[in-house]
TISELO-548109 format. One line per 4 residues: number of its first residue (from 1); their letters; for each residue x negated, y negated, z negated of C-alpha. Coordinates in Angstrom, 3 decimals, always signed. Layout:
BEGIN
NUM	a	X Y Z  ... .
***
This chain:
BEGIN
1	mpap	+0.000 +0.000 +0.000  -1.453 -3.406 +0.965  -2.285 -5.866 -1.785  +0.128 -8.762 -2.243 .
5	ldpv	-0.927 -11.928 -0.481  -1.723 -15.070 -2.454  +0.778 -17.955 -2.233  -0.122 -20.868 +0.021 .
9	prra	+0.072 -24.373 -1.487  +2.547 -26.738 +0.213  +4.124 -30.021 -0.737  +7.853 -29.392 -0.584 .
13	sglq	+10.623 -31.952 -0.872  +14.009 -31.164 -2.364  +15.344 -30.532 +1.133  +12.527 -28.092 +1.910 .
17	ravp	+13.285 -26.192 -1.283  +17.091 -26.278 -0.861  +17.416 -25.202 +2.780  +16.005 -21.668 +2.306 .
21	vlap	+18.319 -21.137 -0.673  +21.418 -22.416 +1.134  +20.638 -20.788 +4.502  +21.940 -17.225 +3.884 .
25	plal	+25.391 -18.136 +2.535  +25.800 -20.960 +5.051  +25.031 -18.595 +7.941  +28.050 -16.530 +6.959 .
29	llgv	+30.301 -19.478 +6.097  +29.539 -21.282 +9.343  +30.255 -18.152 +11.384  +33.650 -17.908 +9.693 .
33	wvaa	+34.147 -21.640 +10.216  +33.639 -21.315 +13.988  +35.883 -18.256 +14.155  +38.794 -19.529 +12.072 .
37	grgv	+38.008 -22.900 +10.495  +40.894 -24.458 +12.384  +43.155 -22.531 +10.011  +42.643 -25.166 +7.304 .
41	agaa	+44.851 -27.455 +9.413  +47.148 -24.745 +10.715  +45.347 -24.720 +14.051  +44.111 -21.107 +14.025 .
45	gelv	+46.018 -19.139 +16.604  +45.747 -16.660 +19.430  +42.010 -17.106 +20.046  +40.684 -16.428 +16.532 .
49	llha	+39.544 -12.886 +17.357  +37.915 -14.011 +20.611  +36.167 -16.888 +18.837  +35.052 -14.532 +16.063 .
53	lalg	+33.508 -11.998 +18.440  +32.147 -14.301 +21.138  +31.010 -17.267 +19.035  +31.184 -16.687 +15.287 .
57	lplt	+29.395 -13.338 +15.221  +26.451 -14.339 +17.455  +26.006 -17.619 +15.571  +26.122 -15.775 +12.250 .
61	vllg	+23.468 -13.333 +13.460  +21.188 -16.126 +14.727  +21.624 -18.308 +11.654  +21.283 -15.272 +9.369 .
65	agae	+18.075 -14.114 +11.038  +16.706 -17.643 +10.824  +17.697 -17.787 +7.147  +15.861 -14.559 +6.353 .
69	vlrr	+12.664 -15.623 +8.117  +12.897 -19.088 +6.530  +13.256 -17.511 +3.072  +10.254 -15.237 +3.624 .
73	dara	+8.085 -18.164 +4.611  +9.348 -20.326 +1.739  +8.605 -17.597 -0.832  +5.014 -17.421 +0.408 .
77	hvpa	+4.399 -21.033 -0.666  +3.895 -22.778 -3.988  +6.224 -24.474 -4.649  +8.612 -22.300 -2.673 .
81	gasl	+9.775 -24.303 +0.317  +10.108 -24.160 +4.072  +8.289 -26.445 +6.465  +9.859 -29.829 +7.097 .
85	rasl	+10.390 -29.115 +10.795  +12.143 -25.793 +10.158  +14.241 -27.342 +7.374  +15.349 -30.292 +9.500 .
89	ttla	+16.112 -28.080 +12.504  +18.154 -25.715 +10.339  +20.023 -28.659 +8.802  +20.715 -30.063 +12.290 .
93	awlv	+22.031 -26.651 +13.379  +24.407 -26.568 +10.394  +25.752 -30.040 +11.150  +26.288 -29.291 +14.836 .
97	vlgf	+28.025 -25.977 +14.033  +30.331 -27.851 +11.627  +31.236 -30.249 +14.428  +31.663 -27.387 +16.873 .
101	gavl	+34.155 -25.639 +14.602  +36.115 -28.869 +14.192  +36.606 -29.464 +17.918  +36.877 -25.857 +19.155 .
105	pdrv	+40.416 -25.521 +20.572  +42.807 -22.657 +19.962  +46.358 -21.842 +21.093  +49.186 -22.073 +18.576 .
109	dgqg	+52.744 -21.555 +19.795  +51.605 -21.998 +23.396  +49.941 -25.340 +22.680  +46.238 -26.130 +22.625 .
113	vsll	+45.110 -27.440 +19.241  +41.934 -28.107 +17.290  +41.123 -29.768 +13.986  +40.460 -32.972 +15.923 .
117	trat	+43.874 -32.919 +17.603  +45.629 -32.025 +14.331  +43.893 -34.895 +12.530  +44.382 -37.486 +15.278 .
121	dpgl	+46.368 -37.190 +18.507  +47.407 -34.020 +20.379  +46.564 -35.894 +23.583  +42.869 -35.592 +22.716 .
125	lgls	+42.783 -31.871 +23.534  +40.689 -32.428 +26.673  +38.212 -34.524 +24.729  +38.137 -31.889 +21.996 .
129	agfa	+37.416 -29.126 +24.537  +34.679 -31.221 +26.147  +32.980 -31.820 +22.817  +33.390 -28.137 +21.951 .
133	ntlg	+31.511 -27.178 +25.117  +28.626 -29.520 +24.366  +28.470 -28.768 +20.644  +28.765 -25.021 +21.272 .
137	ilsf	+25.724 -25.076 +23.520  +23.814 -27.236 +21.032  +24.821 -24.888 +18.192  +23.200 -21.923 +19.877 .
141	vlav	+20.151 -23.915 +21.007  +19.523 -25.254 +17.500  +20.114 -21.853 +15.881  +17.535 -20.295 +18.222 .
145	aala	+15.130 -23.204 +17.656  +15.467 -22.882 +13.865  +14.747 -19.151 +14.083  +11.754 -19.701 +16.376 .
149	laat	+10.268 -22.420 +14.155  +10.725 -20.326 +11.023  +9.065 -17.343 +12.736  +6.162 -19.513 +13.885 .
153	dlrr	+5.752 -20.912 +10.364  +5.843 -17.435 +8.811  +3.242 -16.126 +11.269  +0.961 -19.084 +10.462 .
157	trri	+1.500 -18.582 +6.713  +0.589 -14.883 +6.933  -2.576 -15.713 +8.872  -3.595 -18.249 +6.220 .
161	qrge	-2.909 -15.695 +3.467  -5.114 -13.131 +5.208  -7.900 -15.700 +5.546  -7.820 -15.743 +9.344 .
165	plte	-8.881 -18.953 +11.092  -6.174 -21.146 +12.566  -5.831 -21.378 +16.337  -6.503 -24.638 +18.139 .
169	deil	-2.750 -25.169 +18.562  -2.142 -24.639 +14.830  -4.893 -27.116 +13.958  -3.370 -29.698 +16.313 .
173	drqg	+0.091 -29.043 +14.830  -1.251 -29.702 +11.334  -2.780 -32.961 +12.550  +0.547 -33.973 +14.075 .
177	l	-0.732 -33.969 +17.639 .
***
């Protein structure tokens, strides 16, 4: 069995410490939000199952995988915390997914509805669907980006723990170039 690796020092803000803790439950909650969040305003209808399988489940898997990798990297640091870039990207993904769930239309009694149309004007269904398209794409892009950044951070952390030299790209990243 390999010896445990020493923790890597890192300055971590409150956000960098909070995101890895909040990431696992929020992955699940946000997947449910996309699938059926419209139900809070009585706007969950015929498309809930489709939204759950086609959108909620894949987003939950991506956000959940990102959460697990983010947590592993955070636990390898003292104090425990994720990198700022992974934390901010994960936070951005959460915010976009919240917006996506709010504008994602469904059909209730033969009418198109969303949280936006329930809260404002039913005539905004086209606008709601347009925003849902854009925010849906951004949700998946940010979820993938958060996972990729967390994986890159974890790989770099493991290399530091093993005493391996950083690559030229990693050195430039640390210098902010």
